[in-house]
Structures are given as C-alpha cells and as structure tokens.
C-alpha positions in Angstrom: 65.7 55.4 12.9 64.5 52.7 15.2 65.2 53.4 18.9 64.9 50.8 21.5 65.0 51.2 25.3 66.8 48.5 27.2 66.5 47.7 30.9 69.8 46.5 32.2 69.9 45.1 35.7 72.7 43.8 37.9 75.6 45.1 39.9 77.8 47.1 37.6 81.2 48.5 38.6 81.1 51.6 36.4 79.6 53.3 33.3 81.8 51.4 30.9 80.2 48.1 32.0 76.8 49.5 31.4 77.7 50.8 27.9 79.4 47.5 27.0 76.3 45.5 28.0 74.0 48.0 26.2 76.0 47.6 22.9 75.9 43.8 23.0 72.3 43.5 23.9 71.4 46.3 21.4 73.0 44.4 18.6 71.0 41.3 19.5 67.7 43.1 19.7 68.1 45.3 16.6 69.9 42.5 14.6 72.6 44.9 13.4 76.4 44.9 13.6 76.8 48.3 15.2 74.6 50.4 17.5 74.8 53.8 19.0 74.0 54.2 22.7 72.2 57.5 23.2 73.4 59.8 25.9 70.4 58.9 28.0 71.0 56.8 31.1 68.2 56.6 33.7 68.4 54.8 37.0 65.6 52.2 37.2 64.8 50.6 40.5 67.6 49.6 42.9 70.3 48.3 40.6 68.9 48.8 37.1 69.4 51.3 34.3 67.5 52.2 31.2 69.5 53.0 28.1 68.4 53.8 24.6 70.1 52.3 21.6 69.7 52.7 17.8 71.4 51.3 14.7 74.4 53.4 13.6 72.9 54.0 10.2 75.4 52.1 8.1 72.7 49.6 7.0 74.8 46.6 8.0 72.5 43.7 9.0 73.5 40.5 10.7 71.1 38.7 8.4 73.4 39.1 5.4 76.7 37.3 5.2 80.0 38.7 3.8 79.7 39.1 0.0 76.0 38.5 -0.1 73.6 41.0 -1.7 70.1 41.9 -0.7 67.4 40.5 -2.9 65.6 43.1 -5.0 61.9 42.5 -5.5 
C-alpha cells in the first residue's frame, strides 16, 4: 500500500473538518475514489495538522471511467 502524509493548515472547527479535508485531498493526491485516513493525527505548527492517507484497497482508480477495462499488455 502507498501511504502519503498530508499537511493540512487552516482554522478547523473540529476533527470532522480535518477528516473531510484529508479524504478530499487524499483522493486528489492518490488518484483513487476512496481513501482511508489512518488514525494518526499530529499537530504541526500553530494551526496545521499532519494526517496519513492510503487507498482503501478496492483498486478503483479515477483514471478509468465506468464500464472501461484496464489494458492488458
């Protein structure tokens, strides 16, 4: 599995805001439809947090459209 640390900055109201942003940014970085946010949240600086995300393992990629198959070479 590929794990990616993300630095999220900004004023957040609670943990749900942080997890929501981590999921959205994790999908963009990893180019998958679903991600898992690891239970590791570290305070970083004054108003930043580091979270770790990974693909959920279903193998769904944003590069493939609905009904398309992977090319086998």
